[in-house]
N, C-alpha and C positions, 0 to 999 in steps of 0.2 A: 851710365848711371840708372837706376829703377828708382822712379819719384813716385811708387804706390808708395801710400803709407801703410803702416802694418796695421795689427789688430789692437793694438793699446793706442795707437794713433788717434785709429778710425774711432773708437770708445769717446775720447777724449773729446774730439769733432762733435759726435752726436751728443754729448754732455753739455755742450756749450751754446749747440745750435738749441737743445731743449729748453736749456735755461733759459736761453736769451727770446726765444719764441712767446715763452710766457711771463718772463719777467722786466722783459726791456723794454720801455716808454722814452721814445727819443728826447720826447719836453720834459723830460722831469723832472730836472735841474731848473731850467727855465721857467715853470714852475714856483719852485724854492728860492730861486737866485742865488741858488749853488754854483759850485763850478762843476759838479760833477755828482752823479745820484747815487749818494750814498747809502740808500735803503739797496738798491741793485747790488751796491760793491761790496755792500756786508754778506746779502745774500751767494755770490760769488764766491766770496771767501769761505763761505762755510760748505761750500763746493769743493772747496779745493781748488780754485781758479786760479787765485789771486797768488798763489804759491809754488803754480805748476813748476816753473821753470827758476824757483830758490832755490839755491843749497838745503840738502839735506841736514846741515848744521844748523838751518834756521828753521829748518821744522817744514820744509818745502819739498815737492818732490823731486828735484833735483834735474828734471826733464831739459830739453837741450835745444837748440834755434828751430828744428821743425815743429816741435810742439808750438815755440812759440808763434810759428806762424800758421799754426791750425788753426789757433786761440784769435788770434788779433786777426785772421782771415773772416771769421764767426763775429766778430765782435763789429766790423765794417760794415759787413753785408747787414747788419742790424744797429748800423749807425748809433751803439750803445753809447751811451757819456760817462763813462768809466778811464779810470787812468792806469788802464793795465799796459799798454804800449811803455809807458817810462817804465812803470813797475818791473814789466820782464827783462826789458833791455838794461836795468841797472841791478838786476837780481843775477842774471847770466854773467855780468861783467865783474860782480863781486864774488858768486859761487867758483868763476873761471880764475881769477886772479885775487881776491882777495884774502887779508887774514882772517884766523880764526873770529877775532873780536870783532871783525867788518860782516864778518857773516852772521854772526849773533846778532848784531842791532838789524838784523831784515825780518828777524821773528815777527815785531807786530804788524809788518807788510800779510804776511800768512794771515795773521788773521784778521783783517780787515783793517788795520790803521792805514795812515797817511803812507803813500807812497814815495821811496825816493826819485827824483828825477836826474836828469843830466844835459852838461851846456855842451856843445862841439862846434868848432870853425870861428869861436870869438877868437878877441886878441888877451893872452892874460899872460903875466911876466909873473915867474916864478923866483925866489930866492931866500933861501932857508925855511923851505917847506911855507912862504907866506906867498899869498895868490894877490896879486894887483889886476885889474882888466874889466873887461865886458863882453859878456854872455847872451847873446841875443834869439829867440825861438827856446826858450826855454818852457817846457810845458809843466803845469801845472807847479809853475814855480813858487808860487805865495802859500801855497800847502803842501807843500814837498817835506819830508823827514829830513830831508839833507840830498843832497848836489851834489853828483859825479861831473867833475870839469877836466876834460881832453887839453894839458899843456904838455906841446911836444910829444915825445913819444909814452908820457906817462898821465896816468888818470890821476886825481886828488878828490878824496869826499871833505866836503865842505858842511858843518854844521849850518843849519837855518839861523841858528841867531846871528851869523858873519855876513849874512846877504843881506844886500840892497835890492828889496826887488819893484820894479815898477810892470806891473803887467805880464809880459815875457822875457822880458830883460832884467838881468843881473847883474848888478854892480859889485864888484872884490875889493876891498879897501884893505889889504895888507891882512887879509882872512886866512886864519891858519887852516890848513889842511891834508888830509891823512894820504900819505903816498900809497897807490896800488902801482909798482912800478910794470913800465912796457907793456899797460893795456889800453893804451890810447887809439890804434889801430882796432883793434877788435869793437870796442864800446862805438866807435865809427860805423862800422860792416853792421852791429848787431839793430843801432839805427836806423839806417837804409834799409836791411830786411824788412824791420818792424812797420815801416812807414810804407815799402812797396806791398808788405803783405796785406796789411790794415786795406790799404788802394785795393787789389785784387779783389777782396769782399765788396767793397762800395761797387765797382764796378760789374761785379757778376748779379748782384741784387739789381744793381738801375739797369741791367740788361734784360732780367726778367721781370721789374715793373715794368718796360716798355714794351715788350714783348706778350706782354698780357694786354695793354694798352690800346695795341695797333691791330690783335685779334679780335674786338672786342668793339672797338669805337669805328662809328660806321659814317661816312661820307661818301655824297650822290648815289645813296643806296647799294653801298658796297664796305665790306671792311677795308681798313686801312692797310690790312698784310697783304691783301688782293694788289694794290697796287705795286707795281714792279721798282718803281723809285725809293718806296719805302721799305721794301724786302731787298732791295742792294745794301741802303742806308742801316739796315738791323744787320745784313753778313756784316759789313764793316767796324761796328761792334762787336761783334761774335767773334770776330778775328783778334782785335783790339785786344778782347779779355782773355783770350787762350794764348796770345803773346805774353801779356804779362804772367799769365800764370804759370805757364814754362819757365820763364828766367828768375821768377822769384822761388820755385821749386829747386831749379840748378842751383840757385843760390845759397838757398839756407839747406839742401842735402849737403852741399862740398863743407859750407860752413861748420855742420855739426863733425862732420867727418875729419876735421883739421886741414882741408885740401883749399888751397888760393881761390876766393871766392870773388875776390873783386870786382874780376871783369862780370860774371853774371849777374852780380848785386846793381854792377854800373848799368850794364843793360835794363836790369827790371827798372832801376831809377829812370832811367830815360822814357823807357815805356809808360812810365808814373806819368810824368810830366808832360810828354808828347802826345802819344797816341791814345792812352787812356783818358787825357783829360779832353782832347778832342770829341772822343767815342761817347764823352759824357752829356757834350755841347750836342750832340745829335741825338742823344736821349730825348732831352730836355726842346730841343726842334721839333721831334715828331709829336711830342704832345701837345705842341704849340701853347697857347698862354697858360695852359695846365701845370707845364711842366716849372712856372713860376709861382703857382699857388703855394702862399705858406700853410694851406691846409692840406694840401695834398705833399705826398712822403719826397717826391724825387729831388726838390729844391734842397733838402740835406746832404743827400749824395752827392750832389753836385759841389756844396759849400766842403765837405769832407775832402774828394777829390783834386781841390782846389787846393784849401789848405796842405796836404802832401805832396804836390807840385812845389810849393811854396818853400814849404819845410827841407825839401830836398835840394833847394836852389835854382828848380826851373832846368830849361831842358839842354837850354846850351850850358852851364856847369857842367850836366852829364856830357857831353858830348867832348868837351873839352877834358875831361877827368878820361874819357873810353879814352881820347888821344893819348893823353900820357902814360897811361899802362901800355899801349901798343909800342910806344917809342920804347918805355923802360924794357921791354922783351924782348927788343929788336939788338 
């Protein structure tokens, strides 16, 4: 399979990278106390990025999983504090499986309004279209315009007024939900693709920051890059970054083509939670104490990488999943 981006996808990457180079400030939301950078979110909406993968019925561009990965890789590389990941994941899910009315309600996201978010992996019971249970790890739960909850094979859209939110944990108590039949599996795949694509951008930029550091930092009269042990460690980080990239692109290209992407995305998730996370530890180690300095950018990349690993359930969960997939295919 050819993983090269086509011209529109390359142009989308250039647009996103250029905008984030100029506008992204990883500390912006911390300065204002807000959960994300609203100014950057509005700027991205004007550029058409918030609606890139939302359905055309919503005013979006109707792009697919590959374009989602292109955008989120740039968000990861810039550690840009915006809710693009849940916006694109939910937009693709509704765009592919939702009703016309459900698609129409996403129009506000295209214009820079609050995005929808998702809940997967929780314990939710459904009776007569009403949901009861708890879902953890819901991004931007308190700010979302709605929640897509996976329950069995289906997904339900729940309005924000029916949610009880505590940070990233959502409790549902006989909450009414609109059915999106048979979409739970794909929602889970899109979440995995989005998290791993973001992580690939995080690790790629952490590698660049670290490579620049060891080239210029001098110790004992020599650049750190001249020491063999440092060179070997940087090589390990590069290999981890490339392995993650290959798995991510393989998964999203298969997902876009309607092929089985479970194994590829499980492998990408394993790399995110294992070798990529260890590579980020190596980047910090090669910086010495500077890697932990909150005035230096590297600590943000480590935090984002660790968050992605936790959101995916960790390395052991991915190994279990890969084992189950292999057993089911034999």
